[in-house]
HTML snippet that shows the backbone in 3Dmol.js (N, CA, C, O; Angstrom):
<script src="https://3Dmol.org/build/3Dmol-min.js"></script>
<div id="view" style="width:600px;height:400px;position:relative"></div>
<script>
const pdb = `
ATOM      1  N   MET A   1      17.241   5.969   7.416  1.00  0.00           N
ATOM      2  CA  MET A   1      16.893   6.615   6.162  1.00  0.00           C
ATOM      3  C   MET A   1      18.186   7.116   5.503  1.00  0.00           C
ATOM      4  O   MET A   1      19.068   7.647   6.178  1.00  0.00           O
ATOM      5  N   SER A   2      18.289   6.944   4.200  1.00  0.00           N
ATOM      6  CA  SER A   2      19.482   7.387   3.484  1.00  0.00           C
ATOM      7  C   SER A   2      19.379   8.866   3.137  1.00  0.00           C
ATOM      8  O   SER A   2      18.301   9.455   3.203  1.00  0.00           O
ATOM      9  N   VAL A   3      20.499   9.453   2.772  1.00  0.00           N
ATOM     10  CA  VAL A   3      20.502  10.864   2.385  1.00  0.00           C
ATOM     11  C   VAL A   3      19.626  11.085   1.148  1.00  0.00           C
ATOM     12  O   VAL A   3      18.970  12.120   1.033  1.00  0.00           O
ATOM     13  N   LYS A   4      19.611  10.125   0.228  1.00  0.00           N
ATOM     14  CA  LYS A   4      18.745  10.247  -0.955  1.00  0.00           C
ATOM     15  C   LYS A   4      17.278  10.235  -0.552  1.00  0.00           C
ATOM     16  O   LYS A   4      16.475  11.002  -1.084  1.00  0.00           O
ATOM     17  N   ASP A   5      16.929   9.355   0.396  1.00  0.00           N
ATOM     18  CA  ASP A   5      15.547   9.302   0.881  1.00  0.00           C
ATOM     19  C   ASP A   5      15.148  10.624   1.526  1.00  0.00           C
ATOM     20  O   ASP A   5      14.034  11.108   1.323  1.00  0.00           O
ATOM     21  N   VAL A   6      16.050  11.202   2.298  1.00  0.00           N
ATOM     22  CA  VAL A   6      15.756  12.476   2.967  1.00  0.00           C
ATOM     23  C   VAL A   6      15.593  13.588   1.928  1.00  0.00           C
ATOM     24  O   VAL A   6      14.724  14.447   2.078  1.00  0.00           O
ATOM     25  N   CYS A   7      16.411  13.583   0.884  1.00  0.00           N
ATOM     26  CA  CYS A   7      16.271  14.588  -0.180  1.00  0.00           C
ATOM     27  C   CYS A   7      14.896  14.479  -0.829  1.00  0.00           C
ATOM     28  O   CYS A   7      14.232  15.492  -1.050  1.00  0.00           O
ATOM     29  N   VAL A   8      14.471  13.264  -1.132  1.00  0.00           N
ATOM     30  CA  VAL A   8      13.165  13.063  -1.755  1.00  0.00           C
ATOM     31  C   VAL A   8      12.059  13.544  -0.822  1.00  0.00           C
ATOM     32  O   VAL A   8      11.142  14.239  -1.258  1.00  0.00           O
ATOM     33  N   GLU A   9      12.136  13.186   0.447  1.00  0.00           N
ATOM     34  CA  GLU A   9      11.117  13.620   1.406  1.00  0.00           C
ATOM     35  C   GLU A   9      11.092  15.136   1.535  1.00  0.00           C
ATOM     36  O   GLU A   9      10.024  15.729   1.688  1.00  0.00           O
ATOM     37  N   ARG A  10      12.257  15.762   1.474  1.00  0.00           N
ATOM     38  CA  ARG A  10      12.328  17.222   1.566  1.00  0.00           C
ATOM     39  C   ARG A  10      11.637  17.859   0.355  1.00  0.00           C
ATOM     40  O   ARG A  10      10.887  18.823   0.505  1.00  0.00           O
ATOM     41  N   PHE A  11      11.888  17.319  -0.844  1.00  0.00           N
ATOM     42  CA  PHE A  11      11.211  17.860  -2.028  1.00  0.00           C
ATOM     43  C   PHE A  11       9.705  17.632  -1.957  1.00  0.00           C
ATOM     44  O   PHE A  11       8.932  18.504  -2.354  1.00  0.00           O
ATOM     45  N   LYS A  12       9.281  16.485  -1.462  1.00  0.00           N
ATOM     46  CA  LYS A  12       7.844  16.236  -1.294  1.00  0.00           C
ATOM     47  C   LYS A  12       7.239  17.271  -0.349  1.00  0.00           C
ATOM     48  O   LYS A  12       6.158  17.800  -0.603  1.00  0.00           O
ATOM     49  N   GLN A  13       7.942  17.551   0.735  1.00  0.00           N
ATOM     50  CA  GLN A  13       7.479  18.532   1.721  1.00  0.00           C
ATOM     51  C   GLN A  13       7.360  19.915   1.087  1.00  0.00           C
ATOM     52  O   GLN A  13       6.350  20.599   1.257  1.00  0.00           O
ATOM     53  N   LEU A  14       8.391  20.320   0.359  1.00  0.00           N
ATOM     54  CA  LEU A  14       8.389  21.642  -0.271  1.00  0.00           C
ATOM     55  C   LEU A  14       7.298  21.757  -1.336  1.00  0.00           C
ATOM     56  O   LEU A  14       6.664  22.803  -1.470  1.00  0.00           O
ATOM     57  N   CYS A  15       7.083  20.687  -2.085  1.00  0.00           N
ATOM     58  CA  CYS A  15       6.009  20.694  -3.083  1.00  0.00           C
ATOM     59  C   CYS A  15       4.649  20.790  -2.402  1.00  0.00           C
ATOM     60  O   CYS A  15       3.774  21.524  -2.861  1.00  0.00           O
ATOM     61  N   ALA A  16       4.471  20.060  -1.321  1.00  0.00           N
ATOM     62  CA  ALA A  16       3.194  20.100  -0.597  1.00  0.00           C
ATOM     63  C   ALA A  16       2.929  21.500  -0.057  1.00  0.00           C
ATOM     64  O   ALA A  16       1.802  21.990  -0.124  1.00  0.00           O
ATOM     65  N   GLU A  17       3.968  22.145   0.479  1.00  0.00           N
ATOM     66  CA  GLU A  17       3.814  23.509   0.993  1.00  0.00           C
ATOM     67  C   GLU A  17       3.370  24.472  -0.098  1.00  0.00           C
ATOM     68  O   GLU A  17       2.598  25.397   0.154  1.00  0.00           O
ATOM     69  N   ARG A  18       3.865  24.247  -1.318  1.00  0.00           N
ATOM     70  CA  ARG A  18       3.564  25.138  -2.433  1.00  0.00           C
ATOM     71  C   ARG A  18       2.367  24.665  -3.264  1.00  0.00           C
ATOM     72  O   ARG A  18       1.967  25.305  -4.236  1.00  0.00           O
ATOM     73  N   LYS A  19       1.811  23.520  -2.847  1.00  0.00           N
ATOM     74  CA  LYS A  19       0.658  22.932  -3.536  1.00  0.00           C
ATOM     75  C   LYS A  19       0.936  22.668  -5.020  1.00  0.00           C
ATOM     76  O   LYS A  19       0.128  22.987  -5.892  1.00  0.00           O
ATOM     77  N   ILE A  20       2.120  22.069  -5.277  1.00  0.00           N
ATOM     78  CA  ILE A  20       2.474  21.664  -6.638  1.00  0.00           C
ATOM     79  C   ILE A  20       2.853  20.190  -6.627  1.00  0.00           C
ATOM     80  O   ILE A  20       3.229  19.640  -5.592  1.00  0.00           O
ATOM     81  N   LYS A  21       2.750  19.570  -7.776  1.00  0.00           N
ATOM     82  CA  LYS A  21       3.135  18.171  -7.932  1.00  0.00           C
ATOM     83  C   LYS A  21       4.587  18.113  -8.411  1.00  0.00           C
ATOM     84  O   LYS A  21       5.134  19.098  -8.908  1.00  0.00           O
ATOM     85  N   ILE A  22       5.194  16.940  -8.251  1.00  0.00           N
ATOM     86  CA  ILE A  22       6.602  16.790  -8.611  1.00  0.00           C
ATOM     87  C   ILE A  22       6.825  17.042 -10.097  1.00  0.00           C
ATOM     88  O   ILE A  22       7.872  17.568 -10.476  1.00  0.00           O
ATOM     89  N   ASN A  23       5.861  16.676 -10.952  1.00  0.00           N
ATOM     90  CA  ASN A  23       6.054  16.949 -12.384  1.00  0.00           C
ATOM     91  C   ASN A  23       5.991  18.447 -12.674  1.00  0.00           C
ATOM     92  O   ASN A  23       6.639  18.920 -13.608  1.00  0.00           O
ATOM     93  N   GLU A  24       5.220  19.199 -11.886  1.00  0.00           N
ATOM     94  CA  GLU A  24       5.205  20.657 -12.032  1.00  0.00           C
ATOM     95  C   GLU A  24       6.557  21.240 -11.621  1.00  0.00           C
ATOM     96  O   GLU A  24       7.080  22.148 -12.267  1.00  0.00           O
ATOM     97  N   LEU A  25       7.109  20.704 -10.539  1.00  0.00           N
ATOM     98  CA  LEU A  25       8.437  21.143 -10.105  1.00  0.00           C
ATOM     99  C   LEU A  25       9.468  20.865 -11.193  1.00  0.00           C
ATOM    100  O   LEU A  25      10.329  21.700 -11.469  1.00  0.00           O
ATOM    101  N   ALA A  26       9.376  19.701 -11.802  1.00  0.00           N
ATOM    102  CA  ALA A  26      10.299  19.366 -12.892  1.00  0.00           C
ATOM    103  C   ALA A  26      10.187  20.385 -14.019  1.00  0.00           C
ATOM    104  O   ALA A  26      11.199  20.872 -14.522  1.00  0.00           O
ATOM    105  N   ASN A  27       8.967  20.705 -14.413  1.00  0.00           N
ATOM    106  CA  ASN A  27       8.761  21.648 -15.517  1.00  0.00           C
ATOM    107  C   ASN A  27       9.316  23.035 -15.210  1.00  0.00           C
ATOM    108  O   ASN A  27       9.970  23.637 -16.063  1.00  0.00           O
ATOM    109  N   ILE A  28       9.068  23.554 -14.005  1.00  0.00           N
ATOM    110  CA  ILE A  28       9.560  24.901 -13.692  1.00  0.00           C
ATOM    111  C   ILE A  28      11.062  24.913 -13.441  1.00  0.00           C
ATOM    112  O   ILE A  28      11.690  25.971 -13.437  1.00  0.00           O
ATOM    113  N   SER A  29      11.638  23.715 -13.229  1.00  0.00           N
ATOM    114  CA  SER A  29      13.078  23.614 -12.945  1.00  0.00           C
ATOM    115  C   SER A  29      13.906  23.274 -14.170  1.00  0.00           C
ATOM    116  O   SER A  29      15.135  23.252 -14.105  1.00  0.00           O
ATOM    117  N   GLY A  30      13.236  23.007 -15.292  1.00  0.00           N
ATOM    118  CA  GLY A  30      13.965  22.633 -16.500  1.00  0.00           C
ATOM    119  C   GLY A  30      14.503  21.217 -16.447  1.00  0.00           C
ATOM    120  O   GLY A  30      15.513  20.901 -17.076  1.00  0.00           O
ATOM    121  N   VAL A  31      13.822  20.365 -15.693  1.00  0.00           N
ATOM    122  CA  VAL A  31      14.210  18.961 -15.554  1.00  0.00           C
ATOM    123  C   VAL A  31      13.096  18.132 -16.187  1.00  0.00           C
ATOM    124  O   VAL A  31      11.921  18.480 -16.070  1.00  0.00           O
ATOM    125  N   THR A  32      13.451  17.053 -16.844  1.00  0.00           N
ATOM    126  CA  THR A  32      12.418  16.220 -17.450  1.00  0.00           C
ATOM    127  C   THR A  32      11.613  15.528 -16.351  1.00  0.00           C
ATOM    128  O   THR A  32      12.164  15.161 -15.313  1.00  0.00           O
ATOM    129  N   PRO A  33      10.318  15.352 -16.578  1.00  0.00           N
ATOM    130  CA  PRO A  33       9.513  14.619 -15.593  1.00  0.00           C
ATOM    131  C   PRO A  33      10.053  13.219 -15.318  1.00  0.00           C
ATOM    132  O   PRO A  33       9.939  12.725 -14.196  1.00  0.00           O
ATOM    133  N   SER A  34      10.638  12.573 -16.324  1.00  0.00           N
ATOM    134  CA  SER A  34      11.191  11.231 -16.095  1.00  0.00           C
ATOM    135  C   SER A  34      12.343  11.266 -15.096  1.00  0.00           C
ATOM    136  O   SER A  34      12.507  10.334 -14.309  1.00  0.00           O
ATOM    137  N   THR A  35      13.142  12.334 -15.120  1.00  0.00           N
ATOM    138  CA  THR A  35      14.212  12.483 -14.132  1.00  0.00           C
ATOM    139  C   THR A  35      13.621  12.637 -12.734  1.00  0.00           C
ATOM    140  O   THR A  35      14.113  12.043 -11.774  1.00  0.00           O
ATOM    141  N   ALA A  36      12.570  13.434 -12.628  1.00  0.00           N
ATOM    142  CA  ALA A  36      11.916  13.627 -11.334  1.00  0.00           C
ATOM    143  C   ALA A  36      11.335  12.319 -10.822  1.00  0.00           C
ATOM    144  O   ALA A  36      11.482  11.992  -9.644  1.00  0.00           O
ATOM    145  N   TYR A  37      10.679  11.572 -11.694  1.00  0.00           N
ATOM    146  CA  TYR A  37      10.064  10.321 -11.258  1.00  0.00           C
ATOM    147  C   TYR A  37      11.105   9.255 -10.933  1.00  0.00           C
ATOM    148  O   TYR A  37      10.875   8.429 -10.050  1.00  0.00           O
ATOM    149  N   SER A  38      12.236   9.252 -11.619  1.00  0.00           N
ATOM    150  CA  SER A  38      13.281   8.278 -11.271  1.00  0.00           C
ATOM    151  C   SER A  38      13.879   8.611  -9.906  1.00  0.00           C
ATOM    152  O   SER A  38      14.332   7.717  -9.191  1.00  0.00           O
ATOM    153  N   MET A  39      13.881   9.878  -9.546  1.00  0.00           N
ATOM    154  CA  MET A  39      14.339  10.273  -8.218  1.00  0.00           C
ATOM    155  C   MET A  39      13.345   9.798  -7.159  1.00  0.00           C
ATOM    156  O   MET A  39      13.744   9.368  -6.077  1.00  0.00           O
ATOM    157  N   MET A  40      12.059   9.877  -7.472  1.00  0.00           N
ATOM    158  CA  MET A  40      11.023   9.516  -6.508  1.00  0.00           C
ATOM    159  C   MET A  40      10.871   7.999  -6.331  1.00  0.00           C
ATOM    160  O   MET A  40      10.378   7.539  -5.301  1.00  0.00           O
ATOM    161  N   ASP A  41      11.290   7.236  -7.323  1.00  0.00           N
ATOM    162  CA  ASP A  41      11.161   5.778  -7.283  1.00  0.00           C
ATOM    163  C   ASP A  41      12.133   5.191  -6.269  1.00  0.00           C
ATOM    164  O   ASP A  41      13.349   5.300  -6.426  1.00  0.00           O
ATOM    165  N   ALA A  42      11.589   4.569  -5.227  1.00  0.00           N
ATOM    166  CA  ALA A  42      12.417   4.021  -4.145  1.00  0.00           C
ATOM    167  C   ALA A  42      13.398   2.960  -4.636  1.00  0.00           C
ATOM    168  O   ALA A  42      14.442   2.758  -4.015  1.00  0.00           O
ATOM    169  N   ASN A  43      13.087   2.284  -5.731  1.00  0.00           N
ATOM    170  CA  ASN A  43      13.990   1.261  -6.261  1.00  0.00           C
ATOM    171  C   ASN A  43      15.148   1.854  -7.048  1.00  0.00           C
ATOM    172  O   ASN A  43      16.165   1.190  -7.252  1.00  0.00           O
ATOM    173  N   ARG A  44      15.004   3.104  -7.493  1.00  0.00           N
ATOM    174  CA  ARG A  44      16.055   3.727  -8.310  1.00  0.00           C
ATOM    175  C   ARG A  44      16.756   4.851  -7.573  1.00  0.00           C
ATOM    176  O   ARG A  44      17.985   4.878  -7.509  1.00  0.00           O
ATOM    177  N   ARG A  45      15.999   5.771  -7.021  1.00  0.00           N
ATOM    178  CA  ARG A  45      16.536   6.917  -6.275  1.00  0.00           C
ATOM    179  C   ARG A  45      17.718   7.554  -7.002  1.00  0.00           C
ATOM    180  O   ARG A  45      18.755   7.843  -6.405  1.00  0.00           O
ATOM    181  N   ASP A  46      17.534   7.765  -8.310  1.00  0.00           N
ATOM    182  CA  ASP A  46      18.569   8.378  -9.133  1.00  0.00           C
ATOM    183  C   ASP A  46      18.516   9.889  -8.921  1.00  0.00           C
ATOM    184  O   ASP A  46      17.623  10.560  -9.437  1.00  0.00           O
ATOM    185  N   ILE A  47      19.472  10.422  -8.163  1.00  0.00           N
ATOM    186  CA  ILE A  47      19.463  11.850  -7.849  1.00  0.00           C
ATOM    187  C   ILE A  47      20.901  12.354  -7.821  1.00  0.00           C
ATOM    188  O   ILE A  47      21.805  11.691  -7.312  1.00  0.00           O
ATOM    189  N   SER A  48      21.082  13.534  -8.378  1.00  0.00           N
ATOM    190  CA  SER A  48      22.416  14.139  -8.391  1.00  0.00           C
ATOM    191  C   SER A  48      22.337  15.523  -7.772  1.00  0.00           C
ATOM    192  O   SER A  48      21.256  16.097  -7.639  1.00  0.00           O
ATOM    193  N   ILE A  49      23.481  16.048  -7.398  1.00  0.00           N
ATOM    194  CA  ILE A  49      23.505  17.395  -6.820  1.00  0.00           C
ATOM    195  C   ILE A  49      23.058  18.417  -7.862  1.00  0.00           C
ATOM    196  O   ILE A  49      22.481  19.444  -7.506  1.00  0.00           O
ATOM    197  N   THR A  50      23.315  18.152  -9.141  1.00  0.00           N
ATOM    198  CA  THR A  50      22.865  19.058 -10.198  1.00  0.00           C
ATOM    199  C   THR A  50      21.343  19.106 -10.253  1.00  0.00           C
ATOM    200  O   THR A  50      20.758  20.180 -10.395  1.00  0.00           O
ATOM    201  N   THR A  51      20.701  17.944 -10.141  1.00  0.00           N
ATOM    202  CA  THR A  51      19.238  17.906 -10.130  1.00  0.00           C
ATOM    203  C   THR A  51      18.694  18.612  -8.895  1.00  0.00           C
ATOM    204  O   THR A  51      17.720  19.359  -8.985  1.00  0.00           O
ATOM    205  N   ILE A  52      19.310  18.380  -7.754  1.00  0.00           N
ATOM    206  CA  ILE A  52      18.895  19.060  -6.522  1.00  0.00           C
ATOM    207  C   ILE A  52      18.984  20.569  -6.711  1.00  0.00           C
ATOM    208  O   ILE A  52      18.066  21.296  -6.333  1.00  0.00           O
ATOM    209  N   LYS A  53      20.081  21.043  -7.293  1.00  0.00           N
ATOM    210  CA  LYS A  53      20.261  22.485  -7.522  1.00  0.00           C
ATOM    211  C   LYS A  53      19.186  23.028  -8.461  1.00  0.00           C
ATOM    212  O   LYS A  53      18.633  24.100  -8.218  1.00  0.00           O
ATOM    213  N   LYS A  54      18.891  22.297  -9.525  1.00  0.00           N
ATOM    214  CA  LYS A  54      17.858  22.754 -10.466  1.00  0.00           C
ATOM    215  C   LYS A  54      16.496  22.829  -9.785  1.00  0.00           C
ATOM    216  O   LYS A  54      15.747  23.784  -9.993  1.00  0.00           O
ATOM    217  N   PHE A  55      16.175  21.825  -8.973  1.00  0.00           N
ATOM    218  CA  PHE A  55      14.909  21.859  -8.234  1.00  0.00           C
ATOM    219  C   PHE A  55      14.876  23.023  -7.262  1.00  0.00           C
ATOM    220  O   PHE A  55      13.851  23.690  -7.124  1.00  0.00           O
ATOM    221  N   CYS A  56      15.985  23.271  -6.590  1.00  0.00           N
ATOM    222  CA  CYS A  56      16.054  24.418  -5.681  1.00  0.00           C
ATOM    223  C   CYS A  56      15.850  25.722  -6.448  1.00  0.00           C
ATOM    224  O   CYS A  56      15.145  26.615  -5.978  1.00  0.00           O
ATOM    225  N   ASP A  57      16.463  25.835  -7.621  1.00  0.00           N
ATOM    226  CA  ASP A  57      16.270  27.028  -8.452  1.00  0.00           C
ATOM    227  C   ASP A  57      14.796  27.185  -8.815  1.00  0.00           C
ATOM    228  O   ASP A  57      14.255  28.290  -8.771  1.00  0.00           O
ATOM    229  N   GLY A  58      14.149  26.078  -9.175  1.00  0.00           N
ATOM    230  CA  GLY A  58      12.732  26.120  -9.516  1.00  0.00           C
ATOM    231  C   GLY A  58      11.857  26.536  -8.336  1.00  0.00           C
ATOM    232  O   GLY A  58      10.827  27.187  -8.512  1.00  0.00           O
ATOM    233  N   LEU A  59      12.278  26.154  -7.142  1.00  0.00           N
ATOM    234  CA  LEU A  59      11.548  26.523  -5.930  1.00  0.00           C
ATOM    235  C   LEU A  59      11.959  27.894  -5.387  1.00  0.00           C
ATOM    236  O   LEU A  59      11.390  28.401  -4.421  1.00  0.00           O
ATOM    237  N   GLU A  60      12.965  28.470  -6.041  1.00  0.00           N
ATOM    238  CA  GLU A  60      13.511  29.772  -5.640  1.00  0.00           C
ATOM    239  C   GLU A  60      14.043  29.753  -4.208  1.00  0.00           C
ATOM    240  O   GLU A  60      13.788  30.653  -3.407  1.00  0.00           O
ATOM    241  N   ILE A  61      14.802  28.676  -3.919  1.00  0.00           N
ATOM    242  CA  ILE A  61      15.495  28.568  -2.644  1.00  0.00           C
ATOM    243  C   ILE A  61      16.949  28.226  -2.929  1.00  0.00           C
ATOM    244  O   ILE A  61      17.280  27.748  -4.014  1.00  0.00           O
ATOM    245  N   THR A  62      17.806  28.470  -1.962  1.00  0.00           N
ATOM    246  CA  THR A  62      19.218  28.132  -2.114  1.00  0.00           C
ATOM    247  C   THR A  62      19.461  26.694  -1.670  1.00  0.00           C
ATOM    248  O   THR A  62      18.623  26.085  -1.006  1.00  0.00           O
ATOM    249  N   LEU A  63      20.603  26.171  -2.044  1.00  0.00           N
ATOM    250  CA  LEU A  63      20.981  24.847  -1.555  1.00  0.00           C
ATOM    251  C   LEU A  63      21.071  24.850  -0.031  1.00  0.00           C
ATOM    252  O   LEU A  63      20.702  23.875   0.623  1.00  0.00           O
ATOM    253  N   GLY A  64      21.562  25.948   0.523  1.00  0.00           N
ATOM    254  CA  GLY A  64      21.652  26.073   1.979  1.00  0.00           C
ATOM    255  C   GLY A  64      20.290  25.971   2.635  1.00  0.00           C
ATOM    256  O   GLY A  64      20.135  25.309   3.661  1.00  0.00           O
ATOM    257  N   GLU A  65      19.302  26.627   2.041  1.00  0.00           N
ATOM    258  CA  GLU A  65      17.944  26.548   2.590  1.00  0.00           C
ATOM    259  C   GLU A  65      17.392  25.131   2.480  1.00  0.00           C
ATOM    260  O   GLU A  65      16.712  24.644   3.384  1.00  0.00           O
ATOM    261  N   PHE A  66      17.693  24.477   1.364  1.00  0.00           N
ATOM    262  CA  PHE A  66      17.212  23.114   1.174  1.00  0.00           C
ATOM    263  C   PHE A  66      17.797  22.180   2.229  1.00  0.00           C
ATOM    264  O   PHE A  66      17.077  21.391   2.841  1.00  0.00           O
ATOM    265  N   PHE A  67      19.098  22.275   2.433  1.00  0.00           N
ATOM    266  CA  PHE A  67      19.779  21.346   3.341  1.00  0.00           C
ATOM    267  C   PHE A  67      19.713  21.759   4.816  1.00  0.00           C
ATOM    268  O   PHE A  67      20.181  21.018   5.681  1.00  0.00           O
ATOM    269  N   SER A  68      19.145  22.919   5.111  1.00  0.00           N
ATOM    270  CA  SER A  68      19.073  23.351   6.511  1.00  0.00           C
ATOM    271  C   SER A  68      17.787  22.864   7.183  1.00  0.00           C
ATOM    272  O   SER A  68      17.141  23.606   7.923  1.00  0.00           O
ATOM    273  N   ALA A  69      17.436  21.633   6.920  1.00  0.00           N
ATOM    274  CA  ALA A  69      16.271  21.010   7.549  1.00  0.00           C
ATOM    275  C   ALA A  69      16.770  20.029   8.610  1.00  0.00           C
ATOM    276  O   ALA A  69      17.812  19.398   8.427  1.00  0.00           O
ATOM    277  N   PRO A  70      16.048  19.898   9.701  1.00  0.00           N
ATOM    278  CA  PRO A  70      16.493  19.015  10.782  1.00  0.00           C
ATOM    279  C   PRO A  70      16.666  17.559  10.355  1.00  0.00           C
ATOM    280  O   PRO A  70      17.437  16.820  10.966  1.00  0.00           O
ATOM    281  N   GLU A  71      15.946  17.144   9.303  1.00  0.00           N
ATOM    282  CA  GLU A  71      16.077  15.765   8.827  1.00  0.00           C
ATOM    283  C   GLU A  71      17.505  15.458   8.384  1.00  0.00           C
ATOM    284  O   GLU A  71      17.982  14.335   8.550  1.00  0.00           O
ATOM    285  N   PHE A  72      18.179  16.447   7.827  1.00  0.00           N
ATOM    286  CA  PHE A  72      19.560  16.227   7.387  1.00  0.00           C
ATOM    287  C   PHE A  72      20.506  16.160   8.580  1.00  0.00           C
ATOM    288  O   PHE A  72      21.484  15.412   8.557  1.00  0.00           O
ATOM    289  N   ASP A  73      20.221  16.930   9.611  1.00  0.00           N
ATOM    290  CA  ASP A  73      21.074  16.916  10.802  1.00  0.00           C
ATOM    291  C   ASP A  73      21.022  15.575  11.518  1.00  0.00           C
ATOM    292  O   ASP A  73      21.984  15.187  12.181  1.00  0.00           O
ATOM    293  N   GLY A  74      19.911  14.869  11.389  1.00  0.00           N
ATOM    294  CA  GLY A  74      19.736  13.606  12.091  1.00  0.00           C
ATOM    295  C   GLY A  74      20.282  12.388  11.362  1.00  0.00           C
ATOM    296  O   GLY A  74      20.198  11.276  11.882  1.00  0.00           O
ATOM    297  N   LEU A  75      20.842  12.572  10.168  1.00  0.00           N
ATOM    298  CA  LEU A  75      21.376  11.427   9.424  1.00  0.00           C
ATOM    299  C   LEU A  75      22.589  10.844  10.129  1.00  0.00           C
ATOM    300  O   LEU A  75      23.393  11.563  10.722  1.00  0.00           O
ATOM    301  N   GLU A  76      22.701   9.535  10.050  1.00  0.00           N
ATOM    302  CA  GLU A  76      23.855   8.856  10.631  1.00  0.00           C
ATOM    303  C   GLU A  76      25.059   9.012   9.711  1.00  0.00           C
ATOM    304  O   GLU A  76      24.920   9.312   8.525  1.00  0.00           O
ATOM    305  N   GLN A  77      26.228   8.805  10.272  1.00  0.00           N
ATOM    306  CA  GLN A  77      27.472   8.869   9.505  1.00  0.00           C
ATOM    307  C   GLN A  77      27.467   7.836   8.393  1.00  0.00           C
ATOM    308  O   GLN A  77      27.032   6.703   8.601  1.00  0.00           O
ATOM    309  N   GLU A  78      27.944   8.210   7.216  1.00  0.00           N
ATOM    310  CA  GLU A  78      28.056   7.279   6.089  1.00  0.00           C
ATOM    311  C   GLU A  78      29.333   6.455   6.194  1.00  0.00           C
ATOM    312  O   GLU A  78      29.398   5.332   5.693  1.00  0.00           O
ATOM    313  N   ILE A  79      30.340   7.012   6.841  1.00  0.00           N
ATOM    314  CA  ILE A  79      31.622   6.306   6.986  1.00  0.00           C
ATOM    315  C   ILE A  79      31.559   5.458   8.241  1.00  0.00           C
ATOM    316  O   ILE A  79      31.251   5.947   9.328  1.00  0.00           O
ATOM    317  N   ARG A  80      31.854   4.191   8.073  1.00  0.00           N
ATOM    318  CA  ARG A  80      31.811   3.285   9.231  1.00  0.00           C
ATOM    319  C   ARG A  80      33.096   2.536   9.359  1.00  0.00           C
ATOM    320  O   ARG A  80      33.251   1.726  10.273  1.00  0.00           O
TER     321      ARG A  80
END
`;
const viewer = $3Dmol.createViewer("view");
viewer.addModel(pdb, "pdb");
viewer.setStyle({}, {cartoon: {color: "spectrum"}});
viewer.zoomTo();
viewer.render();
</script>
């Protein structure tokens, strides 16, 4: 799984915990729904650290809290 895939899965998990949809997260985060959906699309996976930060702000969590999930610890090295 790529780091982008893990980010998307983490946002899905956080949305499920809060019982909100990704477009609701986009609205409360000041991100357009199209940006959220392009991130969710496996063929595009268009995601930036700025978007991640905005989503974290919308969820009222820090970047540290977002990235402190075991899924991120299990990622393989990108440099080969």
